[in-house]
C-alpha positions in Angstrom: 82.4 133.4 66.7 83.3 131.2 69.9 86.6 129.3 70.3 86.4 125.6 69.5 87.9 123.3 72.3 90.4 120.8 71.4 89.0 117.2 71.8 91.9 115.8 73.6 91.3 118.4 76.5 87.6 116.9 77.0 88.9 113.4 76.8 91.6 114.2 79.5 88.9 115.8 81.7 86.7 112.8 81.3 89.5 110.4 82.4 90.2 112.5 85.5 86.4 112.6 86.4 86.3 108.8 85.9 89.2 108.1 88.3 87.8 110.4 91.0 84.5 108.7 90.8 86.1 105.2 91.3 88.3 106.1 94.0 86.1 105.1 96.8 85.2 101.9 95.2 88.9 101.1 94.7 89.5 101.7 98.5 86.6 99.5 99.5 87.9 96.6 97.2 91.2 96.8 99.0 89.5 96.2 102.3 87.7 93.3 101.1 88.9 89.8 102.3 91.3 88.2 100.0 89.6 86.6 97.0 89.4 82.8 97.9 90.8 81.8 94.4 93.8 84.1 95.1 94.2 82.9 98.6 94.1 79.3 97.4 96.8 80.0 94.7 99.1 81.7 97.4 98.8 78.6 99.8 99.4 76.1 97.0 102.4 78.0 95.9 103.8 78.2 99.4 103.1 74.6 100.3 104.5 73.3 96.9 107.7 75.1 97.5 107.9 73.6 100.9 107.2 70.2 99.7 110.0 70.5 97.3 112.3 71.5 100.0 111.5 68.4 101.9 111.0 65.7 99.5 111.8 66.6 95.8 114.9 65.0 94.3 116.4 68.5 93.4 115.0 71.3 95.7 116.3 74.8 94.3 117.0 78.1 95.6 113.7 79.3 94.0 111.8 77.0 96.3 113.7 78.3 99.3 113.1 81.9 98.3 109.3 81.1 97.9 109.3 79.7 101.3 111.4 82.6 102.8 109.0 85.2 101.1 106.1 83.5 102.8 107.9 83.6 106.2 108.8 87.2 105.7 105.1 88.2 104.9 104.0 86.1 107.8 106.4 88.0 110.3 105.4 91.4 109.0 101.8 90.4 109.2 102.2 89.1 112.8 104.0 92.2 113.9 101.0 94.3 112.4 98.8 92.2 114.6 97.2 89.9 112.0 97.1 86.7 114.1 94.4 86.5 116.6 94.7 84.4 119.6 98.6 83.6 119.2 100.7 86.1 121.3 103.8 84.0 120.2 103.3 84.4 116.5 106.3 86.8 116.0 108.6 84.4 117.7 107.2 81.4 115.6 107.9 83.2 112.5 111.6 84.2 113.9 112.2 80.7 114.5 111.1 79.7 111.0 113.3 82.4 109.5 116.2 81.0 111.6 115.7 77.7 110.1 115.5 79.2 106.5 118.7 81.1 107.3 120.5 77.7 108.4 119.3 76.1 105.3 121.0 79.0 103.1 124.1 78.8 105.1 124.3 75.1 104.4 123.5 75.5 100.9 126.3 78.0 100.4 128.7 75.2 101.4 127.4 72.9 98.6 124.7 71.1 100.6 121.2 70.6 99.1 118.6 73.1 99.8 116.6 71.1 102.3 115.0 71.5 105.7 115.6 68.9 108.3 114.2 68.1 111.7 113.7 71.1 114.1 113.9 73.4 111.1 111.1 71.6 109.2 109.0 71.6 112.4 109.6 75.5 112.8 108.7 76.3 109.3 105.6 74.0 109.2 104.4 75.7 112.4 104.8 79.1 110.6 103.3 78.0 107.4 100.2 76.9 109.4 99.9 80.6 110.9 100.6 82.0 107.5 97.6 80.2 105.9 95.5 81.6 108.7 96.9 85.0 107.9 96.1 84.7 104.3 92.4 83.9 105.1 92.0 86.8 107.5 93.8 89.6 105.6 92.6 91.9 102.9 94.6 93.2 100.0 95.5 96.5 101.8 97.2 94.4 104.6 99.3 92.7 102.0 100.2 96.0 100.2 101.4 97.2 103.6 103.3 94.1 104.5 104.9 94.3 100.9 106.1 97.9 101.5 107.5 97.1 104.9 109.5 94.1 103.6 110.8 96.3 100.8 111.7 99.1 103.3 113.7 96.4 105.4 115.5 94.9 102.4 116.5 98.4 101.2 117.9 99.2 104.6 119.9 96.1 104.6 117.8 94.4 107.4 117.7 90.8 106.3 119.3 88.3 108.6 121.6 90.0 110.9 119.4 89.6 114.1 119.0 86.1 113.7 120.8 83.7 115.9 121.3 79.8 114.9 118.3 77.7 115.3 118.7 75.6 118.6 117.0 72.2 118.9 113.9 72.3 121.1 
């Protein structure tokens, strides 16, 4: 009389085989250009936060964090080479991060979370570059940039290398 197999073992093996079969498809999907709807949603969120920082009655730290996150992603993507035709992309993002840091320092003293003058110009320039990055990058690029940002944050590498923004 042959031994009967447990049903859960067969179900487990089927799940493993299904994962192996879909692995290549998953990798191909991550190398596809960003979904246009997702790219549009990211751009809207970034620009809405920037608009709140410049013209809303009561901009918040959350708006600042959204803009700062976009600038961090943009800088890392620029360092990875994801901005064609602009060799100054990293410097542009550095200036924008300096502007964000200046805003954070003012807000720590009780001022509003706002961007002014040269800060706003630097951030607008960086956000324009970041919009182009969003259109050009695939999900894998965003995953790699996200991992690098997390690594830098955990290492304590946040604003220590930034100098105050100077008027151009």
